[in-house]
C-alpha positions, 0 to 999 in steps of 0.5 A: 755110501750109495743109498737108494732113496725110495719113499712110500706111505701106507697111511698108518704109522704103526703099519710102517713101524711093523714093516721096519720091525719085520725088516720089510723096509729100511726106515720110517719117518713121522714128522709131527706125529701123536705119540698114540699113533706110534707108541706100540710100533716103537716097542715092536721096532725096539724089540726087533733090535731097531732104533727109534729116535726123534728128528733131533737124534734123541731116543724117542719117548712119549713127549717126542713130537716126531719119530724116525725108526730104522734097523739098529745097524743102519739107523745112523747112516740113514739119519745122516741122509735125512738130516741133509 
């Protein structure tokens, strides 16, 4: 699989998650993030059919210390790339 690697940041975790939920970007990675910075965006991504996990691959929850969000169809493929 050939995936184009392009990274950007807006400085706002919830804005990044909104973009994932709307399909404007493929995914978003948040290492060492506070749950209050991403909780609302996590709901939006999940309601839009996306998937949000921690960087170990477990479903994100309020005790998670990091997050990775992507379209539900490509989450696993992107996750494999970022784990390398």
